[in-house]
C-alpha positions in Angstrom: 128.1 115.2 15.8 124.9 115.5 17.6 123.2 112.0 19.3 120.3 110.5 18.5 117.8 109.6 20.9 114.4 108.0 20.1 111.3 108.1 22.5 109.5 105.0 23.2 106.2 106.7 22.2 108.2 108.2 18.7 109.0 104.4 18.3 105.8 103.3 19.1 104.8 105.8 16.6 106.6 104.6 13.8 105.6 101.2 14.2 101.7 101.6 14.5 102.1 103.3 11.0 103.7 100.3 9.2 101.9 97.9 10.6 99.1 100.3 9.3 100.9 99.8 5.9 101.8 96.3 5.8 98.3 95.6 6.2 98.5 95.9 2.4 102.2 96.5 1.0 104.6 94.2 4.3 107.4 95.3 1.6 106.7 99.0 1.7 106.4 99.2 5.4 109.5 97.9 5.5 111.2 100.3 3.0 109.6 103.2 5.4 111.2 102.1 8.4 114.4 101.5 6.6 113.9 105.7 5.2 113.1 106.8 8.3 116.3 105.9 10.2 118.1 107.0 7.2 116.8 110.5 7.5 116.7 110.2 11.5 120.4 109.5 11.0 121.5 112.3 8.8 120.3 114.6 12.0 123.5 113.3 13.3 125.6 115.6 10.8 122.6 118.0 10.4 120.8 118.6 13.1 119.3 122.0 12.3 118.3 120.7 8.5 114.4 120.2 9.5 112.3 122.9 9.1 110.5 124.5 12.5 107.0 122.7 12.1 104.1 125.7 9.9 101.2 124.8 13.1 104.5 126.0 15.7 105.8 129.1 15.2 108.6 130.2 17.3 109.1 126.7 18.6 112.0 124.7 19.8 110.0 121.3 17.9 112.0 120.7 14.1 110.6 118.2 11.7 111.7 116.3 8.6 109.0 114.3 6.1 109.5 111.2 5.0 106.7 110.6 3.3 103.5 110.1 4.6 105.5 110.6 8.3 106.0 114.0 10.0 108.9 113.2 12.3 109.6 115.9 15.1 112.5 116.3 17.1 113.9 118.7 19.4 117.7 119.3 19.5 119.7 120.9 22.5 123.0 121.5 20.8 124.0 118.7 22.2 121.5 115.6 21.6 118.2 115.5 18.9 115.2 113.7 20.3 112.7 112.2 18.5 110.0 112.9 19.9 106.5 112.4 17.4 105.5 110.2 14.0 102.2 111.1 12.9 101.0 110.7 9.3 100.8 113.8 7.3 97.4 113.9 6.9 96.2 113.8 10.6 95.9 117.5 12.4 99.4 118.1 14.3 98.1 118.3 18.6 100.8 120.4 20.2 100.0 119.4 23.4 101.3 115.5 22.2 105.0 116.6 21.6 105.1 119.0 24.8 104.2 115.7 27.2 106.8 113.8 25.0 109.5 116.4 24.9 109.1 117.0 29.3 109.2 113.1 29.5 113.1 112.9 28.0 
């Protein structure tokens, strides 16, 4: 079983997305947070269940989708590092994931 390790920036990403949604619908923002944590917990048992992001061929990074979020992580056979969370409609900037991965 893998251990889940959240980076501080990933938690900040999630909080910012939830805050934005809460401006219109507080209940929806709370449900999103619960869904994200639930899906991430699933990675403890199935860490390779996420896909390799299409923008990052041959990459050590994987992602799971919890609409409207894309959750990027790296798995090293022992730990799952949650590195970056973004809204699905935004363009991925690989350097953000690389920078966060180096800090863990």
